[in-house]
SETOR-784506 format. One record per atom (N, C-alpha, C, O): residue number from 0; residue in one letter; atom name; x, y, z. Coordinates in steps of 0.02 Angstrom, whole numbers, plus 32768, in hexadecimal, padded with zeros to 4 digits. Layout:
NODE resi resn name   xx   yy   zz
NODE  NUM    a   CA    X    Y    Z
...
//
This chain:
NODE resi resn name   xx   yy   zz
NODE    0    m    N 54F8 5A62 6054
NODE    0    m   CA 552D 5A46 6083
NODE    0    m    C 54FF 5A22 60BD
NODE    0    m    O 5519 59FA 60E5
NODE    1    a    N 54CA 5A2E 60C0
NODE    1    a   CA 548E 5A35 6113
NODE    1    a    C 5474 59E3 6105
NODE    1    a    O 545C 59CC 60D1
NODE    2    d    N 547F 59C0 6142
NODE    2    d   CA 5471 5984 6137
NODE    2    d    C 5429 598C 6161
NODE    2    d    O 541A 59B9 6188
NODE    3    e    N 53FA 594A 614B
NODE    3    e   CA 53C1 593D 617C
NODE    3    e    C 53CC 5940 61B2
NODE    3    e    O 5408 593A 61BB
NODE    4    g    N 53AD 5948 61E2
NODE    4    g   CA 53A5 5952 622E
NODE    4    g    C 53D4 5979 6246
NODE    4    g    O 53DF 5970 6282
NODE    5    h    N 53FF 59AF 6223
NODE    5    h   CA 5408 59DF 6232
NODE    5    h    C 53F2 5A1D 622A
NODE    5    h    O 53CE 5A24 61F9
NODE    6    d    N 53FF 5A57 6252
NODE    6    d   CA 53EA 5A97 6250
NODE    6    d    C 53F1 5ABA 6204
NODE    6    d    O 5423 5ADC 61FB
NODE    7    e    N 53D6 5AB6 61E4
NODE    7    e   CA 53E1 5AE1 61A2
NODE    7    e    C 540E 5B21 6195
NODE    7    e    O 5435 5B2C 6166
NODE    8    e    N 53FC 5B4B 61D2
NODE    8    e   CA 540F 5B9A 61D3
NODE    8    e    C 5460 5B80 61EC
NODE    8    e    O 5488 5B9D 61C7
NODE    9    r    N 5477 5B62 620F
NODE    9    r   CA 54AC 5B5D 6235
NODE    9    r    C 54D0 5B1D 6225
NODE    9    r    O 54E6 5AFA 6253
NODE   10    w    N 54D7 5B07 61DA
NODE   10    w   CA 54E2 5AC4 61C7
NODE   10    w    C 5534 5ABB 61DB
NODE   10    w    O 5552 5A86 61E9
NODE   11    y    N 554B 5AF4 61DA
NODE   11    y   CA 55A0 5B1F 61E2
NODE   11    y    C 55CA 5B01 622D
NODE   11    y    O 5606 5AF3 6235
NODE   12    e    N 558B 5AFD 6261
NODE   12    e   CA 5598 5AEF 62A1
NODE   12    e    C 55BB 5A95 62B4
NODE   12    e    O 55E8 5A7C 62D4
NODE   13    d    N 5587 5A84 628B
NODE   13    d   CA 559E 5A28 627A
NODE   13    d    C 55F1 5A1A 6257
NODE   13    d    O 5612 59E7 6260
NODE   14    l    N 5601 5A4D 6234
NODE   14    l   CA 5643 5A47 621A
NODE   14    l    C 5686 5A57 6230
NODE   14    l    O 568D 5A94 622E
NODE   15    v    N 56CA 5A31 6248
NODE   15    v   CA 56FD 5A4C 6241
NODE   15    v    C 5711 5A9A 6227
NODE   15    v    O 56F1 5ABD 6200
NODE   16    l    N 5736 5AA4 623C
NODE   16    l   CA 5744 5AF2 6220
NODE   16    l    C 5766 5AE5 61D5
NODE   16    l    O 5754 5B02 61A2
NODE   17    p    N 57AB 5AA5 61DB
NODE   17    p   CA 57D5 5A99 618F
NODE   17    p    C 578C 5A89 6167
NODE   17    p    O 5782 5AA4 6131
NODE   18    v    N 576C 5A6A 617C
NODE   18    v   CA 572D 5A54 6141
NODE   18    v    C 5700 5AA0 611D
NODE   18    v    O 56EC 5AA8 60E3
NODE   19    l    N 56FC 5AC0 6144
NODE   19    l   CA 56D2 5B00 612D
NODE   19    l    C 5715 5B31 6117
NODE   19    l    O 5708 5B60 60F0
NODE   20    l    N 575C 5B2A 612F
NODE   20    l   CA 5775 5B68 610C
NODE   20    l    C 5797 5B55 60B8
NODE   20    l    O 57B6 5B7A 6092
NODE   21    h    N 5783 5B05 60B0
NODE   21    h   CA 5798 5AE9 606D
NODE   21    h    C 5756 5AEB 6055
NODE   21    h    O 575D 5AE6 6018
NODE   22    a    N 570D 5AF0 6064
NODE   22    a   CA 56D9 5B05 603C
NODE   22    a    C 56EB 5B4B 6035
NODE   22    a    O 56F7 5B5B 5FFB
NODE   23    g    N 56EF 5B74 605B
NODE   23    g   CA 56E8 5BBF 6047
NODE   23    g    C 571C 5BC9 6017
NODE   23    g    O 5703 5BF3 5FF2
NODE   24    r    N 5750 5BBE 6004
NODE   24    r   CA 5792 5BBD 5FEA
NODE   24    r    C 5777 5B9F 5FA3
NODE   24    r    O 5783 5BB5 5F6B
NODE   25    m    N 574E 5B65 5FB4
NODE   25    m   CA 5738 5B65 5F73
NODE   25    m    C 5710 5B84 5F2C
NODE   25    m    O 5717 5B86 5EEF
NODE   26    t    N 56DB 5B9C 5F67
NODE   26    t   CA 56BA 5BCE 5F56
NODE   26    t    C 56E7 5C09 5F33
NODE   26    t    O 56D5 5C17 5EFA
NODE   27    y    N 570A 5C1F 5F44
NODE   27    y   CA 573D 5C4A 5F19
NODE   27    y    C 5755 5C34 5EEC
NODE   27    y    O 5752 5C5B 5EBD
NODE   28    g    N 5777 5BF3 5EDC
NODE   28    g   CA 578B 5BBF 5EB1
NODE   28    g    C 5765 5BC8 5E83
NODE   28    g    O 5773 5BE9 5E51
NODE   29    r    N 5718 5B9E 5E93
NODE   29    r   CA 56F2 5BA3 5E47
NODE   29    r    C 56D0 5BF5 5E3E
NODE   29    r    O 569A 5BF6 5E21
NODE   30    a    N 56E6 5C2C 5E52
NODE   30    a   CA 56CC 5C61 5E2D
NODE   30    a    C 5710 5C82 5DFB
NODE   30    a    O 5703 5CA9 5DCD
NODE   31    i    N 575F 5C6A 5E0C
NODE   31    i   CA 577F 5C81 5DF5
NODE   31    i    C 5783 5C4D 5DBB
NODE   31    i    O 5789 5C68 5D84
NODE   32    r    N 5780 5C06 5DBA
NODE   32    r   CA 5780 5BD7 5D90
NODE   32    r    C 5739 5BF8 5D4F
NODE   32    r    O 5752 5BFF 5D17
NODE   33    e    N 56FA 5C06 5D50
NODE   33    e   CA 56D6 5C2E 5D25
NODE   33    e    C 56E2 5C55 5D0A
NODE   33    e    O 56DA 5C59 5CCD
NODE   34    g    N 5708 5C9C 5D43
NODE   34    g   CA 5724 5CCD 5D0E
NODE   34    g    C 5759 5CC5 5CDB
NODE   34    g    O 575E 5CE9 5CA8
NODE   35    y    N 5783 5C94 5CEC
NODE   35    y   CA 57AE 5C6E 5CBF
NODE   35    y    C 5790 5C59 5C74
NODE   35    y    O 57A0 5C6C 5C3C
NODE   36    a    N 574F 5C1C 5C90
NODE   36    a   CA 5733 5C0A 5C5F
NODE   36    a    C 570F 5C31 5C25
NODE   36    a    O 570C 5C24 5BE8
NODE   37    e    N 56F4 5C63 5C4A
NODE   37    e   CA 56DA 5CA6 5C10
NODE   37    e    C 56E6 5CBF 5BF0
NODE   37    e    O 56CB 5CD6 5BBF
NODE   38    a    N 5738 5CC3 5C13
NODE   38    a   CA 5775 5CF8 5BDB
NODE   38    a    C 5793 5CC7 5BBD
NODE   38    a    O 57C4 5CDB 5B9D
NODE   39    g    N 578A 5C91 5BBA
NODE   39    g   CA 57A7 5C5A 5B83
NODE   39    g    C 57F2 5C48 5BA3
NODE   39    g    O 5827 5C3D 5B86
NODE   40    f    N 57E7 5C49 5BD5
NODE   40    f   CA 583A 5C31 5BF7
NODE   40    f    C 5830 5BFE 5C16
NODE   40    f    O 581B 5BFB 5C50
NODE   41    d    N 5843 5BBE 5BE6
NODE   41    d   CA 5836 5B77 5C0E
NODE   41    d    C 5867 5B42 5C12
NODE   41    d    O 585C 5B06 5C0B
NODE   42    d    N 58B6 5B6C 5C22
NODE   42    d   CA 58DF 5B3C 5C11
NODE   42    d    C 58F9 5B5C 5C57
NODE   42    d    O 5936 5B63 5C52
NODE   43    i    N 58E5 5B70 5C90
NODE   43    i   CA 5916 5B86 5CD0
NODE   43    i    C 58FD 5B59 5CFB
NODE   43    i    O 58C3 5B4B 5D09
NODE   44    p    N 594C 5B39 5D18
NODE   44    p   CA 5954 5B15 5D27
NODE   44    p    C 592B 5B1C 5D73
NODE   44    p    O 5912 5B54 5D77
NODE   45    r    N 5921 5AFB 5DA3
NODE   45    r   CA 58FE 5AE7 5DCF
NODE   45    r    C 590C 5B0A 5DFD
NODE   45    r    O 58DB 5B24 5E18
NODE   46    l    N 594D 5B1C 5E19
NODE   46    l   CA 595E 5B51 5E41
NODE   46    l    C 598A 5B9E 5E27
NODE   46    l    O 59A9 5BCB 5E43
NODE   47    g    N 5979 5B8D 5DE0
NODE   47    g   CA 5990 5BD2 5DBF
NODE   47    g    C 5973 5BF7 5DD9
NODE   47    g    O 5999 5C16 5DFE
NODE   48    p    N 592E 5C0E 5DDE
NODE   48    p   CA 58FC 5C46 5E00
NODE   48    p    C 592D 5C79 5E3E
NODE   48    p    O 593E 5CB4 5E43
NODE   49    r    N 5937 5C37 5E66
NODE   49    r   CA 595B 5C55 5EA7
NODE   49    r    C 59AB 5C68 5E86
NODE   49    r    O 59C2 5C91 5EAD
NODE   50    l    N 59C8 5C60 5E66
NODE   50    l   CA 5A0D 5C7D 5E57
NODE   50    l    C 59F8 5CB5 5E1E
NODE   50    l    O 5A27 5CDC 5E1A
NODE   51    l    N 59CF 5CC3 5DFB
NODE   51    l   CA 59B1 5CF6 5DEE
NODE   51    l    C 59A5 5D26 5E0C
NODE   51    l    O 59C3 5D5B 5E09
NODE   52    g    N 5970 5D16 5E30
NODE   52    g   CA 5971 5D59 5E62
NODE   52    g    C 59A7 5D78 5E94
NODE   52    g    O 59B6 5DB1 5EA7
NODE   53    g    N 59BC 5D3C 5E9E
NODE   53    g   CA 5A05 5D59 5ED4
NODE   53    g    C 5A33 5D86 5EB0
NODE   53    g    O 5A4A 5DB9 5ECB
NODE   54    i    N 5A41 5D74 5E73
NODE   54    i   CA 5A69 5DAB 5E49
NODE   54    i    C 5A48 5DD1 5E49
NODE   54    i    O 5A52 5DFB 5E76
NODE   55    r    N 5A11 5DDD 5E1E
NODE   55    r   CA 59E2 5E2C 5E28
NODE   55    r    C 59F0 5E4E 5E68
NODE   55    r    O 5A09 5E86 5E6C
NODE   56    r    N 59DF 5E29 5E98
NODE   56    r   CA 59CA 5E61 5EE1
NODE   56    r    C 5A22 5E6A 5EDE
NODE   56    r    O 5A3A 5E9F 5EC7
NODE   57    f    N 5A47 5E3B 5EF3
NODE   57    f   CA 5A8D 5E43 5F13
NODE   57    f    C 5ACA 5E5D 5EE0
NODE   57    f    O 5B00 5E76 5EEF
NODE   58    g    N 5AAC 5E4F 5E9E
NODE   58    g   CA 5AE2 5E4B 5E6A
NODE   58    g    C 5B19 5E16 5E54
NODE   58    g    O 5B13 5DDD 5E6B
NODE   59    g    N 5B36 5E1E 5E3C
NODE   59    g   CA 5B6A 5DE8 5E14
NODE   59    g    C 5BAB 5DD5 5E41
NODE   59    g    O 5BD2 5DAB 5E2A
NODE   60    s    N 5BB3 5DEA 5E6C
NODE   60    s   CA 5BF4 5DC0 5E9B
NODE   60    s    C 5BDD 5D93 5EC3
NODE   60    s    O 5BC7 5DA5 5EFA
NODE   61    v    N 5BDC 5D53 5EB1
NODE   61    v   CA 5BCC 5D1A 5EE6
NODE   61    v    C 5BE9 5CEF 5EFF
NODE   61    v    O 5BD2 5CBB 5F15
NODE   62    g    N 5C45 5D09 5EFD
NODE   62    g   CA 5C62 5CE4 5F0F
NODE   62    g    C 5C8F 5CAD 5EED
NODE   62    g    O 5CC1 5CB4 5ECB
NODE   63    s    N 5C64 5C64 5F08
NODE   63    s   CA 5C81 5C34 5EF0
NODE   63    s    C 5C3B 5C00 5ED0
NODE   63    s    O 5C00 5C10 5ED4
NODE   64    v    N 5C51 5BC7 5EB4
NODE   64    v   CA 5C20 5BA1 5EB3
NODE   64    v    C 5C0F 5B7F 5EDF
NODE   64    v    O 5BDA 5B60 5EE3
NODE   65    g    N 5C3F 5B82 5F07
NODE   65    g   CA 5C34 5B56 5F5B
NODE   65    g    C 5BFE 5B7D 5F84
NODE   65    g    O 5BCC 5B68 5FA0
NODE   66    t    N 5C18 5BBE 5F80
NODE   66    t   CA 5BF0 5BE8 5FA3
NODE   66    t    C 5B94 5BEC 5F8B
NODE   66    t    O 5B64 5BF7 5FB0
NODE   67    i    N 5B95 5BDD 5F39
NODE   67    i   CA 5B55 5BDD 5F30
NODE   67    i    C 5B2F 5B82 5F58
NODE   67    i    O 5AF9 5B77 5F73
NODE   68    a    N 5B5C 5B5F 5F4E
NODE   68    a   CA 5B3A 5B14 5F66
NODE   68    a    C 5B3D 5B10 5FAE
NODE   68    a    O 5B32 5ADC 5FCC
NODE   69    k    N 5B4B 5B41 5FC7
NODE   69    k   CA 5B4D 5B4E 600E
NODE   69    k    C 5AF8 5B4C 601E
NODE   69    k    O 5AD2 5B24 6039
NODE   70    d    N 5AF0 5B95 5FFC
NODE   70    d   CA 5AD2 5BC8 6005
NODE   70    d    C 5A88 5BAE 5FF1
NODE   70    d    O 5A54 5BC2 600B
NODE   71    f    N 5A8E 5B78 5FB8
NODE   71    f   CA 5A60 5B56 5F9B
NODE   71    f    C 5A53 5B06 5FC7
NODE   71    f    O 5A23 5AE0 5FBF
NODE   72    g    N 5A7F 5AFD 5FEB
NODE   72    g   CA 5A7F 5AB2 6006
NODE   72    g    C 5A8C 5A72 5FDB
NODE   72    g    O 5A81 5A38 5FEE
NODE   73    i    N 5AA8 5A87 5F97
NODE   73    i   CA 5ABF 5A59 5F66
NODE   73    i    C 5B0A 5A46 5F6E
NODE   73    i    O 5B33 5A68 5F8E
NODE   74    s    N 5B19 5A0C 5F4E
NODE   74    s   CA 5B56 5A07 5F45
NODE   74    s    C 5B7B 5A3D 5EFF
NODE   74    s    O 5B5E 5A53 5ECD
NODE   75    k    N 5BC2 5A45 5F15
NODE   75    k   CA 5BE6 5A62 5ED9
NODE   75    k    C 5BD2 5A57 5E9A
NODE   75    k    O 5BB9 5A88 5E7E
NODE   76    q    N 5BD5 5A20 5E77
NODE   76    q   CA 5BC9 5A15 5E39
NODE   76    q    C 5B84 5A19 5E2D
NODE   76    q    O 5B73 5A27 5DF4
NODE   77    a    N 5B56 5A0F 5E58
NODE   77    a   CA 5B18 5A1F 5E40
NODE   77    a    C 5B0E 5A87 5E34
NODE   77    a    O 5AF2 5AAC 5E0B
NODE   78    a    N 5B32 5A8F 5E68
NODE   78    a   CA 5B32 5AFA 5E70
NODE   78    a    C 5B65 5B00 5E22
NODE   78    a    O 5B67 5B3A 5E0D
NODE   79    s    N 5B7D 5ADF 5E07
NODE   79    s   CA 5BB1 5AE4 5DDD
NODE   79    s    C 5B71 5AD5 5D97
NODE   79    s    O 5B5D 5AFF 5D6F
NODE   80    k    N 5B60 5A98 5D9D
NODE   80    k   CA 5B37 5A8A 5D66
NODE   80    k    C 5B00 5AC3 5D58
NODE   80    k    O 5AE9 5ACD 5D20
NODE   81    l    N 5AEC 5AE9 5D92
NODE   81    l   CA 5AAB 5B0D 5D7E
NODE   81    l    C 5ACC 5B53 5D78
NODE   81    l    O 5AA3 5B80 5D6E
NODE   82    v    N 5AF5 5B5F 5D7A
NODE   82    v   CA 5B24 5B9B 5D52
NODE   82    v    C 5B28 5BA4 5D23
NODE   82    v    O 5B1A 5BD6 5D03
NODE   83    d    N 5B48 5B61 5D10
NODE   83    d   CA 5B61 5B48 5CBE
NODE   83    d    C 5B07 5B5E 5C93
NODE   83    d    O 5AFA 5B89 5C6A
NODE   84    s    N 5AD9 5B2A 5CB7
NODE   84    s   CA 5AA2 5B29 5C89
NODE   84    s    C 5A84 5B77 5C7E
NODE   84    s    O 5A64 5B85 5C4B
NODE   85    l    N 5A90 5BA7 5CAF
NODE   85    l   CA 5A81 5BE5 5CA7
NODE   85    l    C 5AAD 5C07 5C7E
NODE   85    l    O 5A9F 5C3F 5C68
NODE   86    v    N 5AD9 5BEE 5C74
NODE   86    v   CA 5B15 5C15 5C3F
NODE   86    v    C 5AFA 5BF9 5BEB
NODE   86    v    O 5AF0 5C1B 5BB9
NODE   87    v    N 5AF7 5BD7 5BF1
NODE   87    v   CA 5AEA 5BAA 5BB0
NODE   87    v    C 5AA6 5BB9 5B93
NODE   87    v    O 5A9C 5BB6 5B56
NODE   88    r    N 5A75 5BCB 5BC1
NODE   88    r   CA 5A2E 5BEB 5BB8
NODE   88    r    C 5A34 5C28 5BB6
NODE   88    r    O 59FC 5C41 5BB2
NODE   89    r    N 5A63 5C53 5BB8
NODE   89    r   CA 5A6D 5C91 5BB5
NODE   89    r    C 5A3C 5CB7 5BE2
NODE   89    r    O 5A14 5CE2 5BCE
NODE   90    y    N 5A43 5CA3 5C21
NODE   90    y   CA 5A1C 5CD7 5C65
NODE   90    y    C 5A56 5CFE 5C82
NODE   90    y    O 5A4E 5D38 5C97
NODE   91    v    N 5A99 5CDC 5C83
NODE   91    v   CA 5ACD 5CF6 5C97
NODE   91    v    C 5B0C 5CE9 5C71
NODE   91    v    O 5B1A 5CBC 5C49
NODE   92    e    N 5B35 5D21 5C8D
NODE   92    e   CA 5B70 5D2B 5C75
NODE   92    e    C 5BBB 5D12 5C9C
NODE   92    e    O 5BC8 5D3B 5CC8
NODE   93    r    N 5BE3 5CE8 5C99
NODE   93    r   CA 5C0F 5CDC 5CD6
NODE   93    r    C 5C4B 5D0C 5CCE
NODE   93    r    O 5C54 5D2F 5C9D
NODE   94    g    N 5C6D 5D0A 5CFA
NODE   94    g   CA 5CAD 5D1D 5CF8
NODE   94    g    C 5CCE 5D26 5D2E
NODE   94    g    O 5CCE 5CED 5D45
NODE   95    t    N 5CEE 5D49 5D57
NODE   95    t   CA 5D26 5D43 5D7A
NODE   95    t    C 5D27 5D8C 5DA0
NODE   95    t    O 5D26 5DBB 5D78
NODE   96    d    N 5D28 5D9B 5DD8
NODE   96    d   CA 5D46 5DDE 5DFD
NODE   96    d    C 5D8A 5DE7 5DE4
NODE   96    d    O 5DB4 5DB9 5DE0
NODE   97    p    N 5D96 5E2E 5DCF
NODE   97    p   CA 5DCC 5E49 5DB9
NODE   97    p    C 5E00 5E4A 5E07
NODE   97    p    O 5E3E 5E45 5E09
NODE   98    e    N 5DDD 5E4F 5E30
NODE   98    e   CA 5E02 5E6F 5E75
NODE   98    e    C 5E1F 5E1A 5E97
NODE   98    e    O 5E55 5E17 5EB4
NODE   99    d    N 5DF7 5DE2 5E8F
NODE   99    d   CA 5DFF 5DBD 5E9F
NODE   99    d    C 5DE7 5D84 5E7E
NODE   99    d    O 5DAA 5D7B 5E7E
NODE  100    r    N 5E13 5D52 5E5C
NODE  100    r   CA 5E15 5D29 5E1C
NODE  100    r    C 5DDF 5CED 5E34
NODE  100    r    O 5DB6 5CD8 5E0C
NODE  101    r    N 5DE3 5CCE 5E8B
NODE  101    r   CA 5DD1 5C9C 5E9A
NODE  101    r    C 5D83 5CAA 5E99
NODE  101    r    O 5D64 5C76 5E93
NODE  102    r    N 5D59 5CE3 5E9E
NODE  102    r   CA 5D1B 5D06 5EA7
NODE  102    r    C 5D08 5CFA 5E5E
NODE  102    r    O 5D2A 5D08 5E2D
NODE  103    l    N 5CC3 5CD8 5E60
NODE  103    l   CA 5C96 5CE0 5E1B
NODE  103    l    C 5C5F 5D0D 5E07
NODE  103    l    O 5C2A 5D09 5E24
NODE  104    t    N 5C67 5D36 5DD9
NODE  104    t   CA 5C36 5D58 5DCB
NODE  104    t    C 5BFE 5D44 5D9B
NODE  104    t    O 5C0E 5D21 5D6B
NODE  105    l    N 5BB5 5D58 5DA3
NODE  105    l   CA 5B8A 5D3D 5D7D
NODE  105    l    C 5B58 5D8F 5D71
NODE  105    l    O 5B3F 5DB2 5D9E
NODE  106    e    N 5B57 5D96 5D3D
NODE  106    e   CA 5B33 5DD6 5D19
NODE  106    e    C 5AFA 5DA1 5CF0
NODE  106    e    O 5B05 5D6F 5CCF
NODE  107    l    N 5AB1 5DC8 5D04
NODE  107    l   CA 5A83 5DB6 5CE2
NODE  107    l    C 5A9D 5DD7 5CA9
NODE  107    l    O 5AC9 5E01 5C9E
NODE  108    t    N 5A63 5DAC 5C7B
NODE  108    t   CA 5A6E 5DCA 5C28
NODE  108    t    C 5A36 5DF4 5C27
NODE  108    t    O 5A1F 5E0E 5C5A
NODE  109    e    N 5A14 5DFE 5BDA
NODE  109    e   CA 59DC 5E25 5BE2
NODE  109    e    C 59AC 5DF9 5BE6
NODE  109    e    O 5975 5E0A 5BFD
NODE  110    r    N 59B8 5DBE 5BD1
NODE  110    r   CA 5988 5D87 5BE5
NODE  110    r    C 597A 5D78 5C15
NODE  110    r    O 5941 5D66 5C23
NODE  111    g    N 59B7 5D79 5C48
NODE  111    g   CA 59B3 5D6D 5C89
NODE  111    g    C 599B 5D9B 5CB9
NODE  111    g    O 5994 5D8C 5CF5
NODE  112    r    N 598C 5DDB 5C9F
NODE  112    r   CA 598B 5E1D 5CC5
NODE  112    r    C 5932 5E15 5CB0
NODE  112    r    O 5903 5E2F 5CCF
NODE  113    e    N 5931 5E02 5C96
NODE  113    e   CA 58C5 5DF7 5C72
NODE  113    e    C 58BD 5DC6 5CA3
NODE  113    e    O 5896 5DD5 5CD1
NODE  114    a    N 58DB 5D87 5CA5
NODE  114    a   CA 58C7 5D4A 5CD3
NODE  114    a    C 58B9 5D51 5D21
NODE  114    a    O 588C 5D40 5D47
NODE  115    a    N 58FA 5D75 5D27
NODE  115    a   CA 5905 5D97 5D79
NODE  115    a    C 58B6 5DB3 5D91
NODE  115    a    O 5890 5DA1 5DBE
NODE  116    d    N 58B1 5DEB 5D5A
NODE  116    d   CA 5878 5E31 5D72
NODE  116    d    C 583F 5DFC 5D67
NODE  116    d    O 5813 5E10 5D8D
NODE  117    i    N 5826 5DBE 5D44
NODE  117    i   CA 57F7 5DA6 5D4D
NODE  117    i    C 57E1 5D7D 5D8A
NODE  117    i    O 57AA 5D79 5DA4
NODE  118    g    N 5825 5D5B 5D9A
NODE  118    g   CA 581C 5D42 5DE5
NODE  118    g    C 5828 5D7D 5E1C
NODE  118    g    O 580B 5D69 5E4F
NODE  119    w    N 583E 5DAE 5E25
NODE  119    w   CA 5827 5DD3 5E43
NODE  119    w    C 57EF 5DF2 5E49
NODE  119    w    O 57E1 5E0F 5E7E
NODE  120    e    N 57C8 5DF0 5E18
NODE  120    e   CA 576E 5E05 5E09
NODE  120    e    C 574E 5DE4 5E22
NODE  120    e    O 5719 5DFE 5E33
NODE  121    a    N 5756 5DA7 5E30
NODE  121    a   CA 5737 5D78 5E36
NODE  121    a    C 572C 5D67 5E87
NODE  121    a    O 56FD 5D4B 5EA4
NODE  122    s    N 576B 5D85 5E9F
NODE  122    s   CA 5772 5D68 5EDA
NODE  122    s    C 5751 5DB0 5EFF
NODE  122    s    O 572D 5DAC 5F31
NODE  123    d    N 575E 5DDB 5EE9
NODE  123    d   CA 573B 5E12 5EFC
NODE  123    d    C 56FB 5DFC 5EFD
NODE  123    d    O 56E5 5DE1 5F2F
NODE  124    r    N 56D4 5E04 5EC5
NODE  124    r   CA 5695 5DE0 5ECF
NODE  124    r    C 5676 5DC4 5EFF
NODE  124    r    O 563E 5DD3 5F15
NODE  125    i    N 569E 5D95 5F13
NODE  125    i   CA 568C 5D5D 5F46
NODE  125    i    C 5690 5D93 5F78
NODE  125    i    O 565B 5DA5 5F91
NODE  126    d    N 56C7 5DB2 5F8C
NODE  126    d   CA 56C6 5DD9 5FCD
NODE  126    d    C 568F 5E0B 5FCD
NODE  126    d    O 567C 5E18 6006
NODE  127    r    N 5672 5E27 5FA2
NODE  127    r   CA 564B 5E55 5F91
NODE  127    r    C 560C 5E33 5FAB
NODE  127    r    O 55EC 5E4C 5FDA
NODE  128    e    N 55FF 5E07 5F94
NODE  128    e   CA 55BB 5DDD 5FAD
NODE  128    e    C 55BC 5DB1 5FFE
NODE  128    e    O 558C 5D99 601C
NODE  129    l    N 55E2 5DB0 6009
NODE  129    l   CA 55FD 5D93 6052
NODE  129    l    C 55F1 5DCE 607E
NODE  129    l    O 55CD 5DC7 60B0
NODE  130    e    N 560F 5E0C 606E
NODE  130    e   CA 55F9 5E52 60A8
NODE  130    e    C 55BA 5E4C 608C
NODE  130    e    O 5595 5E2D 60B3
NODE  131    e    N 559F 5E5C 605B
NODE  131    e   CA 5557 5E64 6073
NODE  131    e    C 5525 5E30 6086
NODE  131    e    O 54E9 5E3C 6089
NODE  132    a    N 5540 5DF5 6092
NODE  132    a   CA 551A 5DAC 60BC
NODE  132    a    C 5511 5DC2 60FD
NODE  132    a    O 54DD 5DC4 611D
NODE  133    v    N 5566 5DDA 6116
NODE  133    v   CA 5570 5DC9 615B
NODE  133    v    C 5582 5E0D 6175
NODE  133    v    O 5580 5E19 61B2
NODE  134    g    N 5596 5E43 6140
NODE  134    g   CA 55B2 5E7A 6168
NODE  134    g    C 55F7 5E94 6174
NODE  134    g    O 5616 5E6F 619B
NODE  135    a    N 5615 5EC3 6160
NODE  135    a   CA 5650 5ED9 6165
NODE  135    a    C 5687 5EC2 61AE
NODE  135    a    O 56BF 5EAA 61A8
NODE  136    e    N 5660 5ED3 61F7
NODE  136    e   CA 567B 5EBE 621F
NODE  136    e    C 5687 5E7F 622E
NODE  136    e    O 56BE 5E6F 6244
NODE  137    a    N 5653 5E4F 6223
NODE  137    a   CA 565B 5E08 6215
NODE  137    a    C 5696 5DEB 61E2
NODE  137    a    O 56A6 5DB0 61EC
NODE  138    i    N 56BF 5E14 61A4
NODE  138    i   CA 56E7 5DFD 6180
NODE  138    i    C 5723 5E1D 619A
NODE  138    i    O 5759 5E05 6188
NODE  139    a    N 5725 5E49 61BC
NODE  139    a   CA 5756 5E6A 61E2
NODE  139    a    C 5774 5E33 6217
NODE  139    a    O 57B0 5E27 6221
NODE  140    q    N 5732 5E0E 623B
NODE  140    q   CA 5747 5DE7 6279
NODE  140    q    C 5775 5DAB 6258
NODE  140    q    O 57AA 5D95 626D
NODE  141    m    N 574C 5D97 6218
NODE  141    m   CA 576A 5D40 61F6
NODE  141    m    C 57A8 5D5F 61D7
NODE  141    m    O 57D4 5D37 61C6
NODE  142    r    N 57B1 5D9A 61CE
NODE  142    r   CA 5801 5D99 61A9
NODE  142    r    C 582C 5DA7 61E6
NODE  142    r    O 5867 5DB7 61DF
NODE  143    k    N 580E 5DA1 6222
NODE  143    k   CA 5852 5DBE 625F
NODE  143    k    C 584A 5D6C 6283
NODE  143    k    O 5879 5D52 62A1
NODE  144    t    N 580A 5D4C 627A
NODE  144    t   CA 57FC 5D01 6289
NODE  144    t    C 583D 5CC9 626E
NODE  144    t    O 5861 5CA1 628C
NODE  145    v    N 5835 5CE0 6226
NODE  145    v   CA 584B 5CB0 61FC
NODE  145    v    C 58AC 5CD8 61E6
NODE  145    v    O 58DD 5CBB 61CE
NODE  146    g    N 58A6 5D06 61F5
NODE  146    g   CA 58F9 5D0E 61FD
NODE  146    g    C 5916 5CF5 6242
NODE  146    g    O 594D 5CDC 624C
NODE  147    t    N 58EB 5CFF 6269
NODE  147    t   CA 5905 5CD9 62BE
NODE  147    t    C 5927 5C8A 62A4
NODE  147    t    O 595D 5C6B 62AB
NODE  148    l    N 58ED 5C80 6287
NODE  148    l   CA 58E9 5C24 6275
NODE  148    l    C 5935 5C22 6252
NODE  148    l    O 5965 5C13 6276
NODE  149    v    N 593D 5C2F 6216
NODE  149    v   CA 5975 5C49 61EA
NODE  149    v    C 59B3 5C47 6218
NODE  149    v    O 59D8 5C16 620D
NODE  150    e    N 59C9 5C7A 6253
NODE  150    e   CA 59F4 5C77 626C
NODE  150    e    C 59FD 5C59 62A9
NODE  150    e    O 5A2C 5C64 62D0
NODE  151    l    N 59D0 5C36 62B2
NODE  151    l   CA 59D1 5BEB 62E3
NODE  151    l    C 59FF 5BB6 62BC
NODE  151    l    O 5A30 5B97 62D1
NODE  152    g    N 59E0 5BB7 627A
NODE  152    g   CA 5A0A 5B88 6259
NODE  152    g    C 5A53 5B9C 623D
NODE  152    g    O 5A74 5B77 6217
NODE  153    d    N 5A64 5BD0 6251
NODE  153    d   CA 5AAB 5BEC 623B
NODE  153    d    C 5ACF 5BEB 626F
NODE  153    d    O 5B0B 5BE8 6263
NODE  154    r    N 5AB9 5BEF 62C0
NODE  154    r   CA 5AE7 5BCA 62F7
NODE  154    r    C 5B18 5BA8 62E9
NODE  154    r    O 5B12 5B87 62B5
NODE  155    p    N 5B56 5BA2 630E
NODE  155    p   CA 5B7F 5B5F 6304
NODE  155    p    C 5B6E 5B26 631D
NODE  155    p    O 5B91 5AF5 6313
//
């Protein structure tokens, strides 16, 4: 990313934060896609890793397709299509919450758990490499800073 005429060691100072955050996110995405490719998972849709990882981390009750759409910044139609594609490709099983039939549940299948684990391991590897490069304190400060940025976006 360094351009001629810029300090090679501090190239990131010339970029606005949204560009840096996007490029950093791409580092994780690339690692996850490479892990999937090595394991033969070549049919996971673009936003699939994020949904599989969320189900792995938080469990199967996801609320509604509308909740997924809002969380992912996509239309309800796109969220429904994402869920449908993961169901058809046997990564998740769809159901309804027995206590509230309006709530959607998504459970990882064995295949889905394997894919989610691969994504998780790839992200963890990038986290470890980053911590080795900048240290645990810098990572903690970055999490706090990015968390605060997220909260700013959640304000009414």
